[in-house]
PDB file with one MODEL, atoms N, CA, C and O in Angstrom:
MODEL        1
ATOM      1  N   MET A   1     291.145  93.221  44.290  1.00  0.00           N
ATOM      2  CA  MET A   1     289.898  92.590  44.710  1.00  0.00           C
ATOM      3  C   MET A   1     288.728  93.370  44.129  1.00  0.00           C
ATOM      4  O   MET A   1     288.793  94.589  43.966  1.00  0.00           O
ATOM      5  N   ALA A   2     287.683  92.665  43.827  1.00  0.00           N
ATOM      6  CA  ALA A   2     286.501  93.271  43.226  1.00  0.00           C
ATOM      7  C   ALA A   2     285.764  94.128  44.254  1.00  0.00           C
ATOM      8  O   ALA A   2     285.701  93.785  45.435  1.00  0.00           O
ATOM      9  N   ASN A   3     285.210  95.241  43.788  1.00  0.00           N
ATOM     10  CA  ASN A   3     284.451  96.129  44.661  1.00  0.00           C
ATOM     11  C   ASN A   3     282.954  95.974  44.460  1.00  0.00           C
ATOM     12  O   ASN A   3     282.180  96.131  45.405  1.00  0.00           O
ATOM     13  N   ILE A   4     282.545  95.671  43.252  1.00  0.00           N
ATOM     14  CA  ILE A   4     281.126  95.559  42.939  1.00  0.00           C
ATOM     15  C   ILE A   4     280.636  94.183  43.389  1.00  0.00           C
ATOM     16  O   ILE A   4     281.346  93.183  43.274  1.00  0.00           O
ATOM     17  N   GLN A   5     279.406  94.158  43.903  1.00  0.00           N
ATOM     18  CA  GLN A   5     278.883  92.914  44.460  1.00  0.00           C
ATOM     19  C   GLN A   5     278.808  91.799  43.418  1.00  0.00           C
ATOM     20  O   GLN A   5     279.109  90.646  43.725  1.00  0.00           O
ATOM     21  N   SER A   6     278.410  92.131  42.194  1.00  0.00           N
ATOM     22  CA  SER A   6     278.310  91.098  41.160  1.00  0.00           C
ATOM     23  C   SER A   6     279.689  90.545  40.802  1.00  0.00           C
ATOM     24  O   SER A   6     279.822  89.364  40.479  1.00  0.00           O
ATOM     25  N   ALA A   7     280.709  91.393  40.858  1.00  0.00           N
ATOM     26  CA  ALA A   7     282.069  90.937  40.572  1.00  0.00           C
ATOM     27  C   ALA A   7     282.579  90.043  41.696  1.00  0.00           C
ATOM     28  O   ALA A   7     283.314  89.089  41.441  1.00  0.00           O
ATOM     29  N   LYS A   8     282.196  90.341  42.939  1.00  0.00           N
ATOM     30  CA  LYS A   8     282.578  89.490  44.065  1.00  0.00           C
ATOM     31  C   LYS A   8     281.938  88.114  43.926  1.00  0.00           C
ATOM     32  O   LYS A   8     282.579  87.089  44.157  1.00  0.00           O
ATOM     33  N   LYS A   9     280.672  88.110  43.548  1.00  0.00           N
ATOM     34  CA  LYS A   9     279.966  86.842  43.369  1.00  0.00           C
ATOM     35  C   LYS A   9     280.608  86.046  42.238  1.00  0.00           C
ATOM     36  O   LYS A   9     280.792  84.835  42.354  1.00  0.00           O
ATOM     37  N   ARG A  10     280.949  86.727  41.145  1.00  0.00           N
ATOM     38  CA  ARG A  10     281.589  86.067  40.015  1.00  0.00           C
ATOM     39  C   ARG A  10     282.910  85.430  40.433  1.00  0.00           C
ATOM     40  O   ARG A  10     283.236  84.324  40.003  1.00  0.00           O
ATOM     41  N   ALA A  11     283.675  86.141  41.281  1.00  0.00           N
ATOM     42  CA  ALA A  11     284.954  85.615  41.757  1.00  0.00           C
ATOM     43  C   ALA A  11     284.728  84.346  42.580  1.00  0.00           C
ATOM     44  O   ALA A  11     285.479  83.379  42.445  1.00  0.00           O
ATOM     45  N   ARG A  12     283.691  84.342  43.437  1.00  0.00           N
ATOM     46  CA  ARG A  12     283.369  83.146  44.220  1.00  0.00           C
ATOM     47  C   ARG A  12     282.966  81.999  43.309  1.00  0.00           C
ATOM     48  O   ARG A  12     283.395  80.861  43.505  1.00  0.00           O
ATOM     49  N   GLN A  13     282.145  82.298  42.316  1.00  0.00           N
ATOM     50  CA  GLN A  13     281.692  81.264  41.389  1.00  0.00           C
ATOM     51  C   GLN A  13     282.863  80.679  40.600  1.00  0.00           C
ATOM     52  O   GLN A  13     282.921  79.471  40.370  1.00  0.00           O
ATOM     53  N   ASN A  14     283.789  81.538  40.189  1.00  0.00           N
ATOM     54  CA  ASN A  14     284.935  81.074  39.404  1.00  0.00           C
ATOM     55  C   ASN A  14     285.792  80.095  40.190  1.00  0.00           C
ATOM     56  O   ASN A  14     286.322  79.141  39.620  1.00  0.00           O
ATOM     57  N   VAL A  15     285.934  80.317  41.487  1.00  0.00           N
ATOM     58  CA  VAL A  15     286.713  79.401  42.314  1.00  0.00           C
ATOM     59  C   VAL A  15     286.043  78.037  42.341  1.00  0.00           C
ATOM     60  O   VAL A  15     286.705  77.012  42.173  1.00  0.00           O
ATOM     61  N   LYS A  16     284.725  78.022  42.552  1.00  0.00           N
ATOM     62  CA  LYS A  16     283.996  76.756  42.615  1.00  0.00           C
ATOM     63  C   LYS A  16     284.032  76.032  41.270  1.00  0.00           C
ATOM     64  O   LYS A  16     284.224  74.817  41.218  1.00  0.00           O
ATOM     65  N   ILE A  17     283.850  76.777  40.196  1.00  0.00           N
ATOM     66  CA  ILE A  17     283.837  76.172  38.861  1.00  0.00           C
ATOM     67  C   ILE A  17     285.214  75.608  38.517  1.00  0.00           C
ATOM     68  O   ILE A  17     285.320  74.537  37.920  1.00  0.00           O
ATOM     69  N   ARG A  18     286.279  76.342  38.901  1.00  0.00           N
ATOM     70  CA  ARG A  18     287.636  75.880  38.617  1.00  0.00           C
ATOM     71  C   ARG A  18     287.917  74.562  39.327  1.00  0.00           C
ATOM     72  O   ARG A  18     288.505  73.654  38.740  1.00  0.00           O
ATOM     73  N   LEU A  19     287.504  74.453  40.583  1.00  0.00           N
ATOM     74  CA  LEU A  19     287.708  73.208  41.324  1.00  0.00           C
ATOM     75  C   LEU A  19     286.905  72.066  40.713  1.00  0.00           C
ATOM     76  O   LEU A  19     287.394  70.938  40.637  1.00  0.00           O
ATOM     77  N   HIS A  20     285.692  72.342  40.281  1.00  0.00           N
ATOM     78  CA  HIS A  20     284.841  71.322  39.664  1.00  0.00           C
ATOM     79  C   HIS A  20     285.463  70.847  38.352  1.00  0.00           C
ATOM     80  O   HIS A  20     285.531  69.644  38.098  1.00  0.00           O
ATOM     81  N   ASN A  21     285.913  71.780  37.524  1.00  0.00           N
ATOM     82  CA  ASN A  21     286.522  71.414  36.247  1.00  0.00           C
ATOM     83  C   ASN A  21     287.813  70.628  36.450  1.00  0.00           C
ATOM     84  O   ASN A  21     288.118  69.716  35.682  1.00  0.00           O
ATOM     85  N   ALA A  22     288.576  70.986  37.492  1.00  0.00           N
ATOM     86  CA  ALA A  22     289.814  70.262  37.773  1.00  0.00           C
ATOM     87  C   ALA A  22     289.505  68.809  38.120  1.00  0.00           C
ATOM     88  O   ALA A  22     290.231  67.905  37.708  1.00  0.00           O
ATOM     89  N   ALA A  23     288.436  68.581  38.871  1.00  0.00           N
ATOM     90  CA  ALA A  23     288.051  67.217  39.228  1.00  0.00           C
ATOM     91  C   ALA A  23     287.626  66.447  37.985  1.00  0.00           C
ATOM     92  O   ALA A  23     287.950  65.267  37.848  1.00  0.00           O
ATOM     93  N   LEU A  24     286.909  67.095  37.085  1.00  0.00           N
ATOM     94  CA  LEU A  24     286.464  66.428  35.867  1.00  0.00           C
ATOM     95  C   LEU A  24     287.640  66.079  34.964  1.00  0.00           C
ATOM     96  O   LEU A  24     287.677  64.993  34.385  1.00  0.00           O
ATOM     97  N   ARG A  25     288.604  66.995  34.838  1.00  0.00           N
ATOM     98  CA  ARG A  25     289.793  66.715  34.035  1.00  0.00           C
ATOM     99  C   ARG A  25     290.585  65.573  34.641  1.00  0.00           C
ATOM    100  O   ARG A  25     291.158  64.759  33.917  1.00  0.00           O
ATOM    101  N   SER A  26     290.621  65.505  35.963  1.00  0.00           N
ATOM    102  CA  SER A  26     291.316  64.421  36.638  1.00  0.00           C
ATOM    103  C   SER A  26     290.656  63.079  36.325  1.00  0.00           C
ATOM    104  O   SER A  26     291.344  62.071  36.163  1.00  0.00           O
ATOM    105  N   LYS A  27     289.323  63.063  36.240  1.00  0.00           N
ATOM    106  CA  LYS A  27     288.615  61.830  35.890  1.00  0.00           C
ATOM    107  C   LYS A  27     289.027  61.339  34.511  1.00  0.00           C
ATOM    108  O   LYS A  27     289.203  60.140  34.297  1.00  0.00           O
ATOM    109  N   VAL A  28     289.179  62.271  33.579  1.00  0.00           N
ATOM    110  CA  VAL A  28     289.577  61.906  32.219  1.00  0.00           C
ATOM    111  C   VAL A  28     290.988  61.337  32.223  1.00  0.00           C
ATOM    112  O   VAL A  28     291.245  60.306  31.602  1.00  0.00           O
ATOM    113  N   ARG A  29     291.896  61.999  32.914  1.00  0.00           N
ATOM    114  CA  ARG A  29     293.277  61.522  32.954  1.00  0.00           C
ATOM    115  C   ARG A  29     293.367  60.152  33.618  1.00  0.00           C
ATOM    116  O   ARG A  29     294.153  59.306  33.192  1.00  0.00           O
ATOM    117  N   THR A  30     292.569  59.931  34.656  1.00  0.00           N
ATOM    118  CA  THR A  30     292.554  58.633  35.319  1.00  0.00           C
ATOM    119  C   THR A  30     292.040  57.558  34.380  1.00  0.00           C
ATOM    120  O   THR A  30     292.574  56.449  34.348  1.00  0.00           O
ATOM    121  N   ALA A  31     291.003  57.882  33.614  1.00  0.00           N
ATOM    122  CA  ALA A  31     290.449  56.910  32.659  1.00  0.00           C
ATOM    123  C   ALA A  31     291.485  56.560  31.597  1.00  0.00           C
ATOM    124  O   ALA A  31     291.605  55.398  31.207  1.00  0.00           O
ATOM    125  N   VAL A  32     292.227  57.545  31.131  1.00  0.00           N
ATOM    126  CA  VAL A  32     293.262  57.305  30.116  1.00  0.00           C
ATOM    127  C   VAL A  32     294.364  56.424  30.702  1.00  0.00           C
ATOM    128  O   VAL A  32     294.847  55.507  30.038  1.00  0.00           O
ATOM    129  N   LYS A  33     294.761  56.704  31.946  1.00  0.00           N
ATOM    130  CA  LYS A  33     295.798  55.897  32.587  1.00  0.00           C
ATOM    131  C   LYS A  33     295.324  54.457  32.776  1.00  0.00           C
ATOM    132  O   LYS A  33     296.109  53.517  32.646  1.00  0.00           O
ATOM    133  N   ARG A  34     294.039  54.288  33.083  1.00  0.00           N
ATOM    134  CA  ARG A  34     293.496  52.948  33.264  1.00  0.00           C
ATOM    135  C   ARG A  34     293.585  52.161  31.955  1.00  0.00           C
ATOM    136  O   ARG A  34     293.910  50.973  31.961  1.00  0.00           O
ATOM    137  N   VAL A  35     293.295  52.827  30.834  1.00  0.00           N
ATOM    138  CA  VAL A  35     293.402  52.160  29.532  1.00  0.00           C
ATOM    139  C   VAL A  35     294.846  51.780  29.255  1.00  0.00           C
ATOM    140  O   VAL A  35     295.118  50.663  28.816  1.00  0.00           O
ATOM    141  N   LEU A  36     295.770  52.691  29.505  1.00  0.00           N
ATOM    142  CA  LEU A  36     297.182  52.414  29.263  1.00  0.00           C
ATOM    143  C   LEU A  36     297.669  51.237  30.115  1.00  0.00           C
ATOM    144  O   LEU A  36     298.480  50.426  29.669  1.00  0.00           O
ATOM    145  N   LYS A  37     297.162  51.161  31.343  1.00  0.00           N
ATOM    146  CA  LYS A  37     297.561  50.064  32.221  1.00  0.00           C
ATOM    147  C   LYS A  37     297.052  48.724  31.690  1.00  0.00           C
ATOM    148  O   LYS A  37     297.770  47.725  31.738  1.00  0.00           O
ATOM    149  N   THR A  38     295.818  48.700  31.184  1.00  0.00           N
ATOM    150  CA  THR A  38     295.293  47.449  30.635  1.00  0.00           C
ATOM    151  C   THR A  38     295.992  47.079  29.333  1.00  0.00           C
ATOM    152  O   THR A  38     296.128  45.896  29.021  1.00  0.00           O
ATOM    153  N   ILE A  39     296.431  48.064  28.579  1.00  0.00           N
ATOM    154  CA  ILE A  39     297.187  47.786  27.354  1.00  0.00           C
ATOM    155  C   ILE A  39     298.516  47.130  27.723  1.00  0.00           C
ATOM    156  O   ILE A  39     298.937  46.167  27.082  1.00  0.00           O
ATOM    157  N   GLU A  40     299.176  47.655  28.762  1.00  0.00           N
ATOM    158  CA  GLU A  40     300.452  47.089  29.198  1.00  0.00           C
ATOM    159  C   GLU A  40     300.301  45.662  29.707  1.00  0.00           C
ATOM    160  O   GLU A  40     301.218  44.849  29.587  1.00  0.00           O
ATOM    161  N   SER A  41     299.118  45.360  30.284  1.00  0.00           N
ATOM    162  CA  SER A  41     298.920  44.009  30.800  1.00  0.00           C
ATOM    163  C   SER A  41     298.806  42.989  29.669  1.00  0.00           C
ATOM    164  O   SER A  41     299.028  41.797  29.881  1.00  0.00           O
ATOM    165  N   GLY A  42     298.458  43.458  28.463  1.00  0.00           N
ATOM    166  CA  GLY A  42     298.425  42.571  27.309  1.00  0.00           C
ATOM    167  C   GLY A  42     297.069  41.962  27.014  1.00  0.00           C
ATOM    168  O   GLY A  42     296.929  41.218  26.043  1.00  0.00           O
ATOM    169  N   ASP A  43     296.069  42.257  27.826  1.00  0.00           N
ATOM    170  CA  ASP A  43     294.731  41.714  27.612  1.00  0.00           C
ATOM    171  C   ASP A  43     293.952  42.646  26.694  1.00  0.00           C
ATOM    172  O   ASP A  43     293.487  43.706  27.114  1.00  0.00           O
ATOM    173  N   GLN A  44     293.815  42.238  25.433  1.00  0.00           N
ATOM    174  CA  GLN A  44     293.181  43.121  24.455  1.00  0.00           C
ATOM    175  C   GLN A  44     291.698  43.328  24.741  1.00  0.00           C
ATOM    176  O   GLN A  44     291.176  44.423  24.529  1.00  0.00           O
ATOM    177  N   GLN A  45     291.018  42.295  25.219  1.00  0.00           N
ATOM    178  CA  GLN A  45     289.590  42.406  25.509  1.00  0.00           C
ATOM    179  C   GLN A  45     289.348  43.413  26.633  1.00  0.00           C
ATOM    180  O   GLN A  45     288.455  44.255  26.534  1.00  0.00           O
ATOM    181  N   ALA A  46     290.142  43.325  27.697  1.00  0.00           N
ATOM    182  CA  ALA A  46     290.007  44.258  28.813  1.00  0.00           C
ATOM    183  C   ALA A  46     290.375  45.676  28.372  1.00  0.00           C
ATOM    184  O   ALA A  46     289.753  46.648  28.800  1.00  0.00           O
ATOM    185  N   ALA A  47     291.388  45.783  27.515  1.00  0.00           N
ATOM    186  CA  ALA A  47     291.787  47.100  27.014  1.00  0.00           C
ATOM    187  C   ALA A  47     290.661  47.722  26.200  1.00  0.00           C
ATOM    188  O   ALA A  47     290.412  48.924  26.284  1.00  0.00           O
ATOM    189  N   GLN A  48     289.988  46.897  25.416  1.00  0.00           N
ATOM    190  CA  GLN A  48     288.875  47.388  24.600  1.00  0.00           C
ATOM    191  C   GLN A  48     287.742  47.890  25.493  1.00  0.00           C
ATOM    192  O   GLN A  48     287.149  48.934  25.222  1.00  0.00           O
ATOM    193  N   GLU A  49     287.447  47.147  26.556  1.00  0.00           N
ATOM    194  CA  GLU A  49     286.378  47.550  27.478  1.00  0.00           C
ATOM    195  C   GLU A  49     286.732  48.855  28.191  1.00  0.00           C
ATOM    196  O   GLU A  49     285.902  49.760  28.285  1.00  0.00           O
ATOM    197  N   SER A  50     287.958  48.949  28.691  1.00  0.00           N
ATOM    198  CA  SER A  50     288.352  50.175  29.380  1.00  0.00           C
ATOM    199  C   SER A  50     288.428  51.346  28.410  1.00  0.00           C
ATOM    200  O   SER A  50     288.191  52.490  28.801  1.00  0.00           O
ATOM    201  N   PHE A  51     288.757  51.071  27.141  1.00  0.00           N
ATOM    202  CA  PHE A  51     288.778  52.137  26.135  1.00  0.00           C
ATOM    203  C   PHE A  51     287.367  52.669  25.888  1.00  0.00           C
ATOM    204  O   PHE A  51     287.168  53.873  25.729  1.00  0.00           O
ATOM    205  N   ARG A  52     286.394  51.762  25.858  1.00  0.00           N
ATOM    206  CA  ARG A  52     285.007  52.203  25.672  1.00  0.00           C
ATOM    207  C   ARG A  52     284.562  53.103  26.821  1.00  0.00           C
ATOM    208  O   ARG A  52     283.930  54.137  26.603  1.00  0.00           O
ATOM    209  N   ALA A  53     284.897  52.699  28.043  1.00  0.00           N
ATOM    210  CA  ALA A  53     284.530  53.493  29.213  1.00  0.00           C
ATOM    211  C   ALA A  53     285.238  54.852  29.190  1.00  0.00           C
ATOM    212  O   ALA A  53     284.632  55.885  29.473  1.00  0.00           O
ATOM    213  N   ALA A  54     286.521  54.833  28.850  1.00  0.00           N
ATOM    214  CA  ALA A  54     287.280  56.085  28.796  1.00  0.00           C
ATOM    215  C   ALA A  54     286.769  56.976  27.674  1.00  0.00           C
ATOM    216  O   ALA A  54     286.715  58.196  27.826  1.00  0.00           O
ATOM    217  N   GLY A  55     286.392  56.374  26.547  1.00  0.00           N
ATOM    218  CA  GLY A  55     285.884  57.163  25.427  1.00  0.00           C
ATOM    219  C   GLY A  55     284.608  57.897  25.788  1.00  0.00           C
ATOM    220  O   GLY A  55     284.428  59.057  25.418  1.00  0.00           O
ATOM    221  N   SER A  56     283.717  57.225  26.512  1.00  0.00           N
ATOM    222  CA  SER A  56     282.480  57.908  26.900  1.00  0.00           C
ATOM    223  C   SER A  56     282.770  59.011  27.910  1.00  0.00           C
ATOM    224  O   SER A  56     282.128  60.061  27.883  1.00  0.00           O
ATOM    225  N   GLU A  57     283.733  58.781  28.803  1.00  0.00           N
ATOM    226  CA  GLU A  57     284.119  59.811  29.776  1.00  0.00           C
ATOM    227  C   GLU A  57     284.730  61.021  29.060  1.00  0.00           C
ATOM    228  O   GLU A  57     284.431  62.167  29.395  1.00  0.00           O
ATOM    229  N   ILE A  58     285.580  60.754  28.080  1.00  0.00           N
ATOM    230  CA  ILE A  58     286.204  61.832  27.312  1.00  0.00           C
ATOM    231  C   ILE A  58     285.139  62.629  26.561  1.00  0.00           C
ATOM    232  O   ILE A  58     285.167  63.859  26.551  1.00  0.00           O
ATOM    233  N   ASP A  59     284.201  61.917  25.932  1.00  0.00           N
ATOM    234  CA  ASP A  59     283.135  62.606  25.195  1.00  0.00           C
ATOM    235  C   ASP A  59     282.266  63.451  26.115  1.00  0.00           C
ATOM    236  O   ASP A  59     281.850  64.551  25.753  1.00  0.00           O
ATOM    237  N   ARG A  60     281.997  62.930  27.304  1.00  0.00           N
ATOM    238  CA  ARG A  60     281.170  63.670  28.255  1.00  0.00           C
ATOM    239  C   ARG A  60     281.856  64.976  28.644  1.00  0.00           C
ATOM    240  O   ARG A  60     281.205  66.018  28.719  1.00  0.00           O
ATOM    241  N   MET A  61     283.162  64.928  28.890  1.00  0.00           N
ATOM    242  CA  MET A  61     283.881  66.142  29.282  1.00  0.00           C
ATOM    243  C   MET A  61     284.010  67.120  28.112  1.00  0.00           C
ATOM    244  O   MET A  61     284.075  68.334  28.305  1.00  0.00           O
ATOM    245  N   THR A  62     284.047  66.566  26.894  1.00  0.00           N
ATOM    246  CA  THR A  62     284.095  67.439  25.725  1.00  0.00           C
ATOM    247  C   THR A  62     282.776  68.179  25.560  1.00  0.00           C
ATOM    248  O   THR A  62     282.761  69.368  25.240  1.00  0.00           O
ATOM    249  N   ASN A  63     281.678  67.481  25.777  1.00  0.00           N
ATOM    250  CA  ASN A  63     280.368  68.119  25.651  1.00  0.00           C
ATOM    251  C   ASN A  63     280.152  69.176  26.713  1.00  0.00           C
ATOM    252  O   ASN A  63     279.404  70.129  26.491  1.00  0.00           O
ATOM    253  N   LYS A  64     280.789  69.029  27.859  1.00  0.00           N
ATOM    254  CA  LYS A  64     280.683  70.024  28.922  1.00  0.00           C
ATOM    255  C   LYS A  64     281.706  71.147  28.758  1.00  0.00           C
ATOM    256  O   LYS A  64     281.789  72.040  29.601  1.00  0.00           O
ATOM    257  N   ASN A  65     282.482  71.104  27.678  1.00  0.00           N
ATOM    258  CA  ASN A  65     283.528  72.096  27.396  1.00  0.00           C
ATOM    259  C   ASN A  65     284.587  72.143  28.497  1.00  0.00           C
ATOM    260  O   ASN A  65     285.159  73.197  28.775  1.00  0.00           O
ATOM    261  N   THR A  66     284.841  70.997  29.116  1.00  0.00           N
ATOM    262  CA  THR A  66     285.893  70.921  30.116  1.00  0.00           C
ATOM    263  C   THR A  66     287.237  70.678  29.450  1.00  0.00           C
ATOM    264  O   THR A  66     288.253  71.228  29.873  1.00  0.00           O
ATOM    265  N   ILE A  67     287.242  69.854  28.407  1.00  0.00           N
ATOM    266  CA  ILE A  67     288.455  69.657  27.623  1.00  0.00           C
ATOM    267  C   ILE A  67     288.136  69.989  26.167  1.00  0.00           C
ATOM    268  O   ILE A  67     287.010  69.772  25.718  1.00  0.00           O
ATOM    269  N   PRO A  68     289.112  70.512  25.425  1.00  0.00           N
ATOM    270  CA  PRO A  68     288.873  70.864  24.027  1.00  0.00           C
ATOM    271  C   PRO A  68     288.626  69.621  23.174  1.00  0.00           C
ATOM    272  O   PRO A  68     289.124  68.535  23.472  1.00  0.00           O
ATOM    273  N   LYS A  69     287.851  69.804  22.113  1.00  0.00           N
ATOM    274  CA  LYS A  69     287.483  68.658  21.278  1.00  0.00           C
ATOM    275  C   LYS A  69     288.694  68.062  20.567  1.00  0.00           C
ATOM    276  O   LYS A  69     288.725  66.854  20.332  1.00  0.00           O
ATOM    277  N   ASN A  70     289.682  68.866  20.221  1.00  0.00           N
ATOM    278  CA  ASN A  70     290.871  68.314  19.565  1.00  0.00           C
ATOM    279  C   ASN A  70     291.694  67.465  20.532  1.00  0.00           C
ATOM    280  O   ASN A  70     292.277  66.459  20.128  1.00  0.00           O
ATOM    281  N   ARG A  71     291.745  67.855  21.785  1.00  0.00           N
ATOM    282  CA  ARG A  71     292.464  67.054  22.779  1.00  0.00           C
ATOM    283  C   ARG A  71     291.757  65.725  22.983  1.00  0.00           C
ATOM    284  O   ARG A  71     292.394  64.680  23.108  1.00  0.00           O
ATOM    285  N   ALA A  72     290.426  65.779  23.016  1.00  0.00           N
ATOM    286  CA  ALA A  72     289.642  64.545  23.166  1.00  0.00           C
ATOM    287  C   ALA A  72     289.891  63.614  21.986  1.00  0.00           C
ATOM    288  O   ALA A  72     290.071  62.409  22.163  1.00  0.00           O
ATOM    289  N   ALA A  73     289.900  64.174  20.793  1.00  0.00           N
ATOM    290  CA  ALA A  73     290.134  63.365  19.599  1.00  0.00           C
ATOM    291  C   ALA A  73     291.536  62.763  19.629  1.00  0.00           C
ATOM    292  O   ALA A  73     291.736  61.621  19.216  1.00  0.00           O
ATOM    293  N   ARG A  74     292.494  63.527  20.115  1.00  0.00           N
ATOM    294  CA  ARG A  74     293.873  63.041  20.188  1.00  0.00           C
ATOM    295  C   ARG A  74     293.992  61.899  21.194  1.00  0.00           C
ATOM    296  O   ARG A  74     294.637  60.888  20.916  1.00  0.00           O
ATOM    297  N   TYR A  75     293.369  62.061  22.363  1.00  0.00           N
ATOM    298  CA  TYR A  75     293.359  60.990  23.362  1.00  0.00           C
ATOM    299  C   TYR A  75     292.795  59.707  22.765  1.00  0.00           C
ATOM    300  O   TYR A  75     293.406  58.642  22.856  1.00  0.00           O
ATOM    301  N   LYS A  76     291.628  59.826  22.158  1.00  0.00           N
ATOM    302  CA  LYS A  76     290.948  58.647  21.636  1.00  0.00           C
ATOM    303  C   LYS A  76     291.738  58.008  20.505  1.00  0.00           C
ATOM    304  O   LYS A  76     291.818  56.783  20.414  1.00  0.00           O
ATOM    305  N   SER A  77     292.316  58.828  19.648  1.00  0.00           N
ATOM    306  CA  SER A  77     293.081  58.311  18.521  1.00  0.00           C
ATOM    307  C   SER A  77     294.327  57.566  18.999  1.00  0.00           C
ATOM    308  O   SER A  77     294.624  56.475  18.513  1.00  0.00           O
ATOM    309  N   GLN A  78     295.045  58.146  19.939  1.00  0.00           N
ATOM    310  CA  GLN A  78     296.263  57.517  20.433  1.00  0.00           C
ATOM    311  C   GLN A  78     295.963  56.203  21.142  1.00  0.00           C
ATOM    312  O   GLN A  78     296.664  55.210  20.949  1.00  0.00           O
ATOM    313  N   LEU A  79     294.913  56.205  21.965  1.00  0.00           N
ATOM    314  CA  LEU A  79     294.552  54.972  22.679  1.00  0.00           C
ATOM    315  C   LEU A  79     294.089  53.891  21.711  1.00  0.00           C
ATOM    316  O   LEU A  79     294.441  52.720  21.859  1.00  0.00           O
ATOM    317  N   SER A  80     293.299  54.293  20.722  1.00  0.00           N
ATOM    318  CA  SER A  80     292.820  53.339  19.730  1.00  0.00           C
ATOM    319  C   SER A  80     293.980  52.743  18.964  1.00  0.00           C
ATOM    320  O   SER A  80     294.003  51.538  18.714  1.00  0.00           O
ATOM    321  N   GLY A  81     294.937  53.561  18.591  1.00  0.00           N
ATOM    322  CA  GLY A  81     296.105  53.084  17.862  1.00  0.00           C
ATOM    323  C   GLY A  81     296.926  52.099  18.675  1.00  0.00           C
ATOM    324  O   GLY A  81     297.435  51.118  18.133  1.00  0.00           O
ATOM    325  N   LYS A  82     297.062  52.353  19.980  1.00  0.00           N
ATOM    326  CA  LYS A  82     297.819  51.448  20.833  1.00  0.00           C
ATOM    327  C   LYS A  82     297.097  50.111  20.995  1.00  0.00           C
ATOM    328  O   LYS A  82     297.737  49.062  21.076  1.00  0.00           O
ATOM    329  N   ILE A  83     295.776  50.149  21.040  1.00  0.00           N
ATOM    330  CA  ILE A  83     295.019  48.899  21.163  1.00  0.00           C
ATOM    331  C   ILE A  83     295.122  48.100  19.867  1.00  0.00           C
ATOM    332  O   ILE A  83     295.263  46.878  19.905  1.00  0.00           O
ATOM    333  N   LYS A  84     295.053  48.769  18.733  1.00  0.00           N
ATOM    334  CA  LYS A  84     295.179  48.076  17.451  1.00  0.00           C
ATOM    335  C   LYS A  84     296.569  47.477  17.273  1.00  0.00           C
ATOM    336  O   LYS A  84     296.726  46.438  16.632  1.00  0.00           O
ATOM    337  N   ALA A  85     297.580  48.137  17.844  1.00  0.00           N
ATOM    338  CA  ALA A  85     298.955  47.653  17.719  1.00  0.00           C
ATOM    339  C   ALA A  85     299.196  46.404  18.563  1.00  0.00           C
ATOM    340  O   ALA A  85     300.222  45.742  18.408  1.00  0.00           O
ATOM    341  N   MET A  86     298.260  46.077  19.455  1.00  0.00           N
ATOM    342  CA  MET A  86     298.438  44.906  20.328  1.00  0.00           C
ATOM    343  C   MET A  86     298.318  43.593  19.553  1.00  0.00           C
ATOM    344  O   MET A  86     298.821  42.567  20.008  1.00  0.00           O
ATOM    345  N   LYS A  87     297.668  43.608  18.407  1.00  0.00           N
ATOM    346  CA  LYS A  87     297.392  42.362  17.660  1.00  0.00           C
ATOM    347  C   LYS A  87     298.628  41.648  17.220  1.00  0.00           C
ATOM    348  O   LYS A  87     298.541  40.596  16.588  1.00  0.00           O
TER     349      LYS A  87
ENDMDL
END
């Protein structure tokens, strides 16, 4: 356990930040699952709309450094490829 007051404060902050980041990552995963579900339903228009929403969510988390930019690019690329394969 930390002895210095600033280290104690840092430990408290890290707990809060970790929980916040976990919630943000969960939002991204939920958005990706929503796109996959619409792809499975076969409605390309709905899949495109949910992909747009998920893409903006992914970009937002990338800008906040919650998820790495390569992971974001991989998510978007895979989802885009699955939507294109629906034709």
